[in-house]
C-alpha positions as a Markdown table, in Angstrom:
| # | Residue | x | y | z |
|---|---|---|---|---|
| 1 | Met | -0.5 | 15.8 | -5.4 |
| 2 | Ala | 2.7 | 14.4 | -4.4 |
| 3 | Leu | 2.3 | 10.5 | -5.6 |
| 4 | Phe | 4.4 | 7.1 | -4.5 |
| 5 | Leu | 6.6 | 6.8 | -7.8 |
| 6 | Ser | 9.3 | 4.1 | -8.0 |
| 7 | Thr | 10.3 | 0.7 | -6.1 |
| 8 | Tyr | 12.3 | 0.3 | -3.4 |
| 9 | Ile | 14.1 | -2.9 | -1.7 |
| 10 | Asn | 14.6 | -2.3 | 2.1 |
| 11 | Arg | 16.3 | -5.0 | 4.4 |
| 12 | Ile | 14.5 | -5.7 | 7.8 |
| 13 | Asp | 16.6 | -5.6 | 10.4 |
| 14 | Lys | 16.8 | -7.5 | 13.5 |
| 15 | Lys | 14.3 | -6.2 | 15.4 |
| 16 | Gly | 12.0 | -6.3 | 12.2 |
| 17 | Arg | 12.8 | -2.8 | 11.6 |
| 18 | Val | 12.4 | -1.6 | 8.0 |
| 19 | Ser | 13.3 | 1.8 | 6.6 |
| 20 | Val | 10.8 | 3.5 | 4.4 |
| 21 | Pro | 12.1 | 5.3 | 1.6 |
| 22 | Ser | 12.6 | 8.4 | 1.9 |
| 23 | Ser | 10.6 | 9.7 | -1.4 |
| 24 | Phe | 7.6 | 8.0 | 0.1 |
| 25 | Arg | 7.9 | 9.2 | 3.9 |
| 26 | Ser | 7.7 | 12.8 | 2.2 |
| 27 | Val | 4.4 | 12.0 | 0.7 |
| 28 | Leu | 2.4 | 10.8 | 3.9 |
| 29 | Glu | 4.0 | 13.8 | 6.4 |
| 30 | Gln | 2.9 | 15.9 | 3.5 |
| 31 | Asn | -0.5 | 14.9 | 4.1 |
| 32 | Gly | 0.4 | 15.0 | 7.8 |
| 33 | Leu | 1.0 | 11.3 | 8.8 |
| 34 | Lys | 4.4 | 10.3 | 10.2 |
| 35 | Gly | 3.6 | 7.2 | 9.9 |
| 36 | Met | 1.7 | 5.1 | 7.6 |
| 37 | Ile | -1.4 | 3.1 | 6.7 |
| 38 | Cys | -1.6 | -0.1 | 5.5 |
| 39 | Tyr | -4.0 | -3.0 | 5.3 |
| 40 | Pro | -3.9 | -6.6 | 3.4 |
| 41 | Ser | -4.3 | -5.9 | -0.4 |
| 42 | Pro | -8.0 | -7.4 | -0.8 |
| 43 | Thr | -7.0 | -8.9 | -4.5 |
| 44 | Leu | -2.9 | -9.4 | -4.2 |
| 45 | Lys | -0.1 | -10.9 | -2.3 |
| 46 | Ser | 0.8 | -8.2 | -1.0 |
| 47 | Ile | 0.4 | -5.1 | 1.8 |
| 48 | Glu | -1.3 | -1.5 | 0.7 |
| 49 | Gly | 0.0 | 1.8 | 2.4 |
| 50 | Cys | -1.7 | 4.4 | 2.0 |
| 51 | Thr | -2.0 | 8.2 | 3.6 |
| 52 | Ala | -5.3 | 8.5 | 5.4 |
| 53 | Asn | -6.5 | 11.1 | 3.3 |
| 54 | Arg | -6.1 | 8.0 | 0.7 |
| 55 | Met | -8.5 | 6.1 | 3.6 |
| 56 | Gln | -11.1 | 8.7 | 4.0 |
| 57 | Lys | -11.8 | 8.3 | 0.5 |
| 58 | Ile | -12.1 | 4.8 | 0.8 |
| 59 | Ser | -14.7 | 5.4 | 3.7 |
| 60 | Asp | -16.5 | 7.5 | 1.8 |
| 61 | Ala | -16.8 | 5.4 | -1.2 |
| 62 | Ile | -17.9 | 2.5 | 1.0 |
| 63 | Glu | -20.3 | 4.9 | 2.8 |
| 64 | Thr | -21.9 | 5.2 | -0.8 |
| 65 | Ser | -23.6 | 1.5 | 0.1 |
| 66 | Gly | -25.7 | 2.2 | 2.9 |
| 67 | Pro | -25.1 | 2.4 | 6.1 |
| 68 | Phe | -26.0 | -1.0 | 6.9 |
| 69 | Ser | -26.3 | -2.5 | 3.6 |
| 70 | Glu | -24.2 | -6.2 | 3.0 |
| 71 | Glu | -21.3 | -4.5 | 0.4 |
| 72 | Arg | -20.6 | -2.1 | 2.9 |
| 73 | Asn | -20.0 | -4.6 | 6.1 |
| 74 | Thr | -18.0 | -6.6 | 3.3 |
| 75 | Phe | -15.4 | -3.7 | 2.8 |
| 76 | Ser | -15.3 | -2.1 | 5.6 |
| 77 | Thr | -14.4 | -5.9 | 7.1 |
| 78 | Ser | -11.7 | -6.5 | 4.4 |
| 79 | Ile | -9.8 | -3.4 | 4.5 |
| 80 | Phe | -10.5 | -1.2 | 7.6 |
| 81 | Ala | -10.6 | -3.8 | 11.0 |
| 82 | Asp | -7.5 | -5.1 | 9.2 |
| 83 | Ser | -6.3 | -1.6 | 8.8 |
| 84 | His | -3.1 | -0.5 | 10.9 |
| 85 | Gln | -2.1 | 3.2 | 10.9 |
| 86 | Ile | 2.0 | 3.0 | 12.1 |
| 87 | His | 4.4 | 5.8 | 13.3 |
| 88 | Phe | 8.1 | 6.1 | 11.6 |
| 89 | Asp | 11.0 | 6.1 | 14.4 |
| 90 | Gln | 13.4 | 8.4 | 14.5 |
| 91 | Glu | 15.4 | 7.1 | 11.6 |
| 92 | Gly | 12.2 | 7.0 | 9.3 |
| 93 | Arg | 11.9 | 2.8 | 9.9 |
| 94 | Val | 8.6 | 1.2 | 11.1 |
| 95 | Ile | 7.1 | -2.2 | 12.4 |
| 96 | Ile | 5.2 | -3.3 | 10.1 |
| 97 | Pro | 2.7 | -6.3 | 12.2 |
| 98 | Asp | 3.2 | -9.7 | 12.1 |
| 99 | Gly | -0.1 | -10.1 | 10.6 |
| 100 | Leu | 0.4 | -8.4 | 7.6 |
| 101 | Ile | 3.9 | -9.8 | 7.1 |
| 102 | Ser | 2.6 | -12.4 | 7.3 |
| 103 | Ile | 0.4 | -12.2 | 4.1 |
| 104 | Ala | 2.5 | -10.9 | 2.3 |
| 105 | Gly | 5.3 | -13.7 | 2.7 |
| 106 | Ile | 7.7 | -11.6 | 3.4 |
| 107 | Ile | 10.9 | -12.1 | 4.9 |
| 108 | Asp | 13.9 | -10.6 | 5.4 |
| 109 | Gln | 13.0 | -7.6 | 2.6 |
| 110 | Val | 10.5 | -5.8 | 1.3 |
| 111 | Ser | 9.5 | -4.0 | -1.7 |
| 112 | Phe | 8.2 | -0.8 | -1.2 |
| 113 | Val | 5.9 | -0.2 | -5.0 |
| 114 | Gly | 5.1 | 2.9 | -5.7 |
| 115 | Met | 1.1 | 2.9 | -7.0 |
| 116 | Gly | 0.5 | 6.3 | -7.3 |
| 117 | Glu | -1.4 | 7.3 | -4.8 |
| 118 | Thr | -1.1 | 4.4 | -2.5 |
| 119 | Phe | 2.0 | 1.9 | -2.4 |
| 120 | Gln | 2.1 | -2.1 | -1.9 |
| 121 | Met | 5.2 | -3.6 | 0.0 |
| 122 | Trp | 5.8 | -7.0 | -1.1 |
| 123 | Asn | 7.9 | -9.6 | -1.1 |
| 124 | Pro | 10.6 | -8.8 | -3.7 |
| 125 | Asp | 10.6 | -11.9 | -5.2 |
| 126 | Thr | 6.4 | -12.5 | -5.4 |
| 127 | Tyr | 6.6 | -9.0 | -6.8 |
| 128 | Asp | 9.3 | -9.2 | -9.8 |
| 129 | Ser | 6.4 | -12.6 | -10.6 |
| 130 | Phe | 4.2 | -10.6 | -10.4 |
| 131 | Lys | 5.6 | -6.7 | -13.0 |
| 132 | Lys | 6.8 | -9.5 | -15.1 |
| 133 | Glu | 3.3 | -11.1 | -16.1 |
| 134 | Lys | 1.7 | -7.0 | -15.8 |
| 135 | Ser | 4.4 | -5.9 | -17.8 |
| 136 | Asp | 3.4 | -7.8 | -20.7 |
| 137 | Asn | -0.4 | -6.9 | -20.3 |
| 138 | Ala | 0.2 | -3.3 | -19.9 |
| 139 | Lys | 2.9 | -3.4 | -23.6 |
| 140 | Asn | -0.7 | -5.0 | -25.1 |
| 141 | Asn | -3.1 | -2.5 | -24.0 |
| 142 | Leu | -1.0 | 1.1 | -23.7 |
| 143 | Ala | -3.8 | 1.9 | -26.2 |
| 144 | Asn | -6.7 | 1.0 | -24.5 |
| 145 | Leu | -5.3 | 3.6 | -21.2 |
| 146 | Lys | -7.5 | 7.1 | -21.5 |
| 147 | Trp | -6.5 | 10.5 | -20.4 |
| 148 | Lys | -9.1 | 11.9 | -17.7 |
| 149 | Asn | -10.1 | 15.5 | -19.2 |
| 150 | Glu | -9.6 | 17.9 | -16.7 |
């Protein structure tokens, strides 16, 4: 399985387009999508990006709550209702919807942050602050990292 790795900062052009990193496009296209799916992060000041396969996993997890449960309604509303499928243009650029841009506080640049099966889009300054805070926390908790047995 290909993963989203690394961090890239790309500028938004005058027409509102931003180039998606080529390695991210490659992962998305390997999963059959000539674009990306994105939605506001439910916990961070960022935009979550992923493949259609990942959205199906999220849907499957939500459905375990039961078709008419309050949890299902809450999760569906916070993720699916605000999700957007955005297609790449010929040069691999996208226009991120204004609502998502506003939620993440993005102005003229976007940090694309690889998160393994997903990626995030941030205002670069906000991401730098977040990363500094989380890096210290990670250093202190590396011993607690568990390996999945295969």
